[in-house]
C-alpha positions as CSV (number, residue, x, y, z in Angstrom):
1,I,-28.8,-11.4,-12.4
2,A,-29.7,-11.1,-8.1
3,Q,-30.2,-15.0,-8.3
4,K,-26.5,-15.6,-9.1
5,K,-24.8,-12.4,-7.5
6,L,-27.4,-12.1,-4.3
7,P,-28.9,-15.8,-3.5
8,S,-29.7,-14.7,0.2
9,W,-31.3,-11.5,-0.5
10,F,-33.3,-13.2,-3.8
11,S,-34.6,-15.9,-1.2
12,N,-36.5,-12.9,0.5
13,P,-39.4,-12.0,-1.1
14,S,-39.8,-8.4,0.5
15,V,-36.4,-7.4,-1.3
16,Y,-37.0,-4.5,-3.5
17,Y,-34.8,-4.1,-7.2
18,P,-33.4,-1.4,-8.4
19,K,-32.8,-0.4,-12.2
20,K,-30.8,-3.3,-13.7
21,I,-27.7,-1.3,-14.2
22,H,-27.1,-0.3,-10.5
23,L,-27.8,-4.5,-9.9
24,E,-25.1,-5.0,-12.4
25,Q,-22.9,-2.5,-11.0
26,S,-23.3,-3.9,-7.3
27,S,-20.7,-6.5,-6.1
28,S,-22.1,-10.1,-5.3
29,E,-22.5,-11.7,-1.8
30,I,-18.9,-13.3,-2.1
31,T,-16.7,-10.3,-2.9
32,A,-18.4,-8.1,-0.4
33,A,-18.3,-11.2,2.3
34,Y,-14.6,-11.0,1.4
35,K,-14.3,-7.0,1.7
36,A,-15.8,-7.1,5.2
37,G,-13.1,-9.6,6.1
38,L,-10.6,-6.7,5.5
39,V,-12.0,-4.2,7.8
40,E,-12.6,-4.0,12.1
41,G,-13.5,-1.1,14.1
42,S,-16.4,0.7,15.2
43,S,-17.3,3.0,12.6
44,I,-17.3,2.7,8.4
45,L,-18.8,5.2,5.6
46,D,-19.4,3.7,2.7
47,L,-18.9,6.9,0.5
48,T,-20.6,5.5,-3.0
49,G,-23.0,3.3,-1.3
50,G,-25.0,1.9,-4.6
51,F,-27.1,-1.1,-4.1
52,G,-25.5,-1.6,-0.5
53,V,-24.4,-4.8,-0.8
54,D,-20.9,-4.0,0.5
55,T,-22.6,-2.0,3.4
56,F,-24.6,-4.8,4.0
57,Y,-21.6,-7.1,4.8
58,F,-19.9,-4.4,6.4
59,S,-22.4,-4.0,8.9
60,K,-22.1,-7.5,10.1
61,K,-18.5,-6.6,10.7
62,I,-18.4,-3.0,12.0
63,R,-21.2,-1.2,14.7
64,E,-21.8,2.2,13.0
65,V,-22.5,2.4,9.3
66,I,-23.3,5.2,7.2
67,H,-24.1,4.8,3.7
68,C,-24.3,7.7,1.2
69,E,-26.0,7.5,-2.2
70,I,-26.6,10.6,-4.4
71,N,-29.4,9.0,-6.4
72,Q,-32.1,9.6,-4.5
73,E,-34.6,6.7,-5.8
74,L,-31.4,4.2,-5.8
75,S,-30.9,5.0,-1.6
76,D,-34.5,5.0,-1.1
77,V,-34.5,1.7,-2.4
78,V,-31.6,0.7,-0.1
79,S,-33.5,2.0,2.7
80,Q,-36.3,-0.1,2.6
81,N,-34.4,-3.2,1.9
82,F,-32.3,-2.7,4.9
83,K,-35.4,-2.7,7.0
84,Q,-36.6,-5.9,5.3
85,L,-33.2,-7.4,6.2
86,Q,-33.6,-6.3,9.8
87,L,-30.4,-4.2,9.2
88,N,-30.5,-1.9,12.1
89,N,-26.9,-0.2,12.6
90,C,-26.6,1.4,9.2
91,R,-27.6,5.3,8.5
92,V,-28.7,5.8,4.8
93,L,-28.2,9.4,3.1
94,A,-29.4,10.4,0.0
95,E,-26.6,12.8,-0.5
96,D,-23.0,13.0,-2.4
97,G,-20.4,11.1,0.1
98,L,-17.9,13.8,-0.7
99,N,-20.1,16.5,0.2
100,F,-21.4,15.0,3.3
101,L,-17.6,14.6,3.8
102,T,-17.0,18.2,3.5
103,N,-19.6,19.4,6.5
104,S,-18.9,16.6,8.6
105,K,-16.6,16.4,11.8
106,Q,-16.7,12.7,12.3
107,K,-13.8,10.5,12.2
108,F,-14.3,7.0,11.1
109,D,-12.2,3.8,11.6
110,W,-12.6,3.1,7.8
111,I,-13.8,5.0,4.5
112,F,-15.1,2.5,1.8
113,A,-15.5,3.8,-1.5
114,D,-16.2,2.2,-5.1
115,P,-16.0,5.2,-7.5
116,S,-18.6,4.7,-10.5
117,R,-17.5,3.4,-13.9
118,R,-20.0,5.1,-15.7
119,N,-19.6,8.9,-16.9
120,E,-22.3,11.1,-17.5
121,Q,-23.1,9.9,-20.9
122,K,-23.7,6.4,-19.0
123,N,-20.3,5.3,-20.9
124,K,-18.1,3.2,-19.1
125,V,-14.9,4.6,-18.3
126,F,-12.2,2.8,-16.5
127,L,-9.0,5.2,-15.7
128,L,-9.2,6.2,-12.1
129,Q,-9.1,10.2,-12.6
130,D,-12.1,9.5,-15.1
131,C,-14.4,7.5,-12.4
132,E,-16.7,9.7,-10.0
133,P,-15.6,10.8,-7.5
134,D,-11.8,11.3,-8.4
135,I,-10.2,9.7,-5.7
136,A,-6.6,10.6,-6.3
137,R,-7.8,14.5,-6.3
138,N,-10.1,14.1,-3.2
139,I,-7.6,11.6,-1.1
140,E,-6.8,14.2,1.9
141,L,-10.3,15.1,2.3
142,L,-10.8,11.3,3.0
143,F,-7.6,11.2,5.0
144,D,-9.0,14.2,7.1
145,H,-11.9,11.5,8.4
146,A,-10.7,8.1,8.1
147,D,-6.6,6.6,8.4
148,R,-7.4,3.8,6.6
149,I,-9.7,3.6,3.3
150,L,-10.6,1.0,1.2
151,L,-11.1,1.2,-2.5
152,K,-13.0,-0.9,-5.3
153,L,-11.5,-0.3,-8.6
154,S,-12.2,-2.1,-12.1
155,P,-10.4,-5.1,-12.7
156,I,-8.9,-3.9,-15.8
157,L,-6.6,-1.1,-14.1
158,D,-3.0,-1.5,-14.7
159,I,-1.8,-1.9,-11.3
160,T,1.3,-0.2,-11.6
161,A,0.1,3.4,-12.9
162,T,-2.6,2.8,-10.3
163,L,0.2,3.2,-7.5
164,K,1.8,6.0,-9.2
165,E,-1.9,8.2,-8.9
166,L,-2.2,7.2,-5.4
167,K,0.0,7.0,-2.6
168,H,-0.3,5.3,0.8
169,V,-1.2,2.0,-0.3
170,K,-0.5,-1.0,1.7
171,E,-2.1,-3.8,0.3
172,V,-3.5,-4.8,-2.9
173,H,-5.9,-7.4,-3.9
174,C,-7.1,-9.1,-7.2
175,L,-10.1,-10.6,-5.9
176,A,-11.4,-13.5,-8.7
177,V,-14.3,-15.9,-8.3
178,D,-14.2,-19.2,-10.1
179,N,-11.1,-17.9,-11.9
180,E,-12.8,-14.8,-13.1
181,L,-11.1,-11.6,-12.1
182,K,-13.8,-9.8,-10.4
183,E,-12.4,-6.8,-8.4
184,L,-9.4,-4.8,-7.5
185,L,-9.5,-3.7,-4.0
186,L,-6.3,-1.1,-2.6
187,V,-6.3,-0.7,1.0
188,L,-4.5,2.6,2.0
189,E,-3.2,3.5,5.4
190,K,-2.4,7.2,6.5
191,G,1.2,7.7,6.3
192,W,2.2,4.5,4.7
193,S,5.1,4.9,2.9
194,D,6.6,1.1,2.6
195,L,6.0,-0.6,-0.5
196,P,2.8,-2.4,-0.9
197,R,1.8,-6.3,-0.6
198,I,-0.4,-7.7,-3.5
199,L,-2.3,-10.9,-2.6
200,A,-3.6,-12.7,-5.5
201,V,-7.1,-14.6,-4.1
202,N,-9.3,-16.6,-5.9
203,I,-12.5,-17.9,-4.4
204,Q,-13.6,-21.5,-5.8
205,K,-16.1,-23.7,-4.6
206,G,-16.0,-22.3,-1.0
207,N,-12.6,-22.3,-1.2
208,I,-9.7,-19.8,-1.0
209,E,-7.1,-19.8,-2.9
210,K,-4.7,-16.9,-1.7
211,F,-1.0,-16.2,-3.0
212,E,0.9,-13.1,-1.5
213,A,4.1,-11.2,-2.3
214,A,6.0,-7.8,-2.2
215,F,4.7,-5.7,-5.2
216,P,6.6,-5.1,-7.7
217,D,7.8,-8.7,-8.0
218,T,11.3,-8.6,-7.4
219,G,12.0,-12.7,-7.1
220,M,14.2,-14.5,-9.3
221,A,12.6,-17.5,-11.3
222,T,14.4,-20.8,-12.5
223,F,13.9,-22.4,-15.9
224,A,13.5,-25.4,-17.6
225,P,12.1,-27.4,-20.4
226,P,8.4,-29.3,-19.9
227,K,8.6,-31.9,-17.2
228,T,6.1,-34.2,-16.1
229,Y,3.5,-31.7,-14.8
230,L,2.0,-28.4,-16.4
231,Y,0.7,-25.7,-13.7
232,E,-1.3,-22.8,-15.3
233,P,-1.8,-20.2,-12.4
234,N,-5.2,-19.0,-11.7
235,A,-6.4,-15.6,-12.8
236,A,-5.8,-13.4,-9.8
237,I,-1.8,-14.4,-10.1
238,L,-1.7,-13.5,-13.5
239,K,-3.3,-10.2,-12.6
240,A,-0.9,-9.6,-9.6
241,G,2.2,-10.4,-12.2
242,L,3.6,-12.5,-9.8
243,F,5.3,-14.8,-12.1
244,N,8.8,-14.7,-10.3
245,S,7.5,-14.9,-6.9
246,V,5.4,-18.3,-7.9
247,S,8.6,-20.0,-9.0
248,N,10.4,-19.1,-5.7
249,A,7.8,-19.8,-3.7
250,F,6.1,-23.2,-5.0
251,K,10.0,-24.3,-6.5
252,L,8.5,-24.6,-10.1
253,D,10.5,-23.9,-13.2
254,K,9.1,-21.8,-15.7
255,L,9.0,-22.8,-19.5
256,H,10.3,-19.1,-20.9
257,P,10.3,-15.6,-19.0
258,N,7.1,-14.6,-21.0
259,S,4.8,-17.7,-20.9
260,H,4.1,-17.5,-17.3
261,L,3.7,-21.5,-17.4
262,Y,5.4,-23.6,-14.6
263,T,6.4,-27.4,-14.7
264,S,7.8,-29.8,-12.2
265,Q,8.8,-33.3,-12.3
266,E,6.8,-34.1,-8.8
267,L,2.7,-33.4,-8.5
268,I,2.6,-30.3,-6.0
269,S,-0.6,-28.6,-4.7
270,F,-1.1,-24.9,-7.2
271,P,-3.1,-22.1,-7.2
272,G,-4.2,-22.6,-10.6
273,R,-4.9,-25.3,-12.9
274,T,-2.4,-28.7,-13.1
275,F,-1.9,-30.9,-16.1
276,R,-0.1,-34.1,-16.5
277,I,1.9,-33.5,-20.1
278,L,1.0,-36.1,-22.2
279,K,3.4,-35.1,-25.2
280,I,5.4,-32.3,-26.5
281,E,5.1,-31.7,-30.0
282,V,6.0,-28.6,-32.8
283,A,2.9,-26.8,-34.3
284,D,2.6,-29.1,-37.3
285,K,-0.7,-29.6,-38.6
286,K,-0.3,-33.5,-39.8
287,K,1.7,-34.3,-36.6
288,L,-0.7,-32.6,-34.2
289,L,-4.1,-33.9,-35.9
290,A,-2.6,-37.1,-35.8
291,L,-2.8,-36.6,-31.4
292,I,-6.2,-35.6,-32.0
293,P,-8.4,-38.3,-33.5
294,S,-11.8,-36.3,-32.3
295,K,-10.6,-32.9,-33.6
296,K,-11.9,-31.4,-30.6
297,A,-9.7,-29.8,-28.1
298,N,-9.8,-27.1,-25.2
299,I,-7.2,-24.2,-26.5
300,T,-5.0,-22.2,-24.6
301,T,-1.9,-19.8,-25.8
302,R,0.8,-18.3,-23.7
303,N,3.3,-16.4,-25.2
304,F,2.4,-17.8,-28.6
305,P,2.4,-15.6,-32.1
306,Q,-1.5,-16.5,-33.2
307,S,-4.9,-16.5,-31.2
308,V,-6.8,-19.1,-30.0
309,Q,-9.3,-18.1,-33.2
310,E,-6.5,-18.2,-35.4
311,I,-5.2,-21.6,-34.1
312,R,-8.9,-23.2,-34.4
313,K,-9.2,-22.1,-37.8
314,K,-5.7,-23.3,-39.2
315,F,-6.2,-26.8,-37.5
316,N,-9.4,-27.2,-37.9
317,L,-10.3,-27.9,-34.4
318,Q,-13.4,-27.5,-32.4
319,E,-14.0,-26.5,-28.6
320,G,-14.5,-29.7,-26.3
321,G,-13.4,-32.8,-25.1
322,D,-10.9,-33.8,-22.3
323,L,-7.6,-33.4,-24.2
324,Y,-6.1,-29.8,-23.4
325,L,-3.5,-28.4,-25.8
326,F,-1.0,-25.7,-24.5
327,F,0.6,-23.6,-27.6
328,T,3.4,-21.6,-25.8
329,T,7.2,-20.9,-26.0
330,N,9.8,-23.1,-24.6
331,Q,13.2,-21.8,-23.0
332,D,14.7,-22.0,-26.3
333,N,12.6,-19.3,-27.6
334,K,10.8,-22.1,-29.9
335,H,6.9,-22.5,-30.9
336,V,5.9,-25.7,-28.9
337,V,2.6,-27.6,-28.1
338,L,2.0,-29.4,-25.2
């Protein structure tokens, strides 16, 4: 796990690893570095420190860092590792972050929190109020000690519902790595009352695809039949729900209000996957198989009544090859295959 998520830590033989669950729950170096790019100032408190990967990257940007971790054993591991990694500007405290704040008069430029998504029975939870600590219930305590808060939340959380539960949200970051959604990040600012901005970010092979718009998505999309090129937004944009804004910003036509696929006559640079459309066909087995002599294809469904598994079974198609089939619904509400 560490070799994949934390390559520079893995290369250091002095780094000590905790129980597997703590390593699985930790940020990767890629996502930790992104979060560090969102903060500035002279002090930050990591309320729920965990294995300390985020804290480590905050320490590269912020002069004074405090790491709170209620688990004594994990806190000891972090303290030992920070010595080995020569991190000298971080205080590691083996205590509950909320208790620390309650008994402290210190003000910070930032507070960072990654609420635990495991309950007392070690089962996974996702709703904000089920995580520990309950951020919404303790938000005034946090704002008493910092004007800006950065939250790392489950990527499967519903953004609209979360924004109803939390006030003063200035930014929402949907963060993906290699087109796999990893984190939902919220930036809160004391007194902020305007609508938040939402950023869809996909980090892929060192490059960052970023698309930003107001939330909720208020743009007006245009619609057209499939043209020469097909565009599929990356996972971060799909999570952010910026479907109309994408149409506006890139001057692309949507195939259908609910299909979230885009088309154009001329090729453009796009944050997602781009394809040249070879043929448009109805979802007829005989016609379709005539186009796929190898019986191999990569299948995607967007706004289509059958799942990928059901389509594979129906058409007897194997995964793979260099042909891509998009089963979707067009502007005239007809089911088609691109």
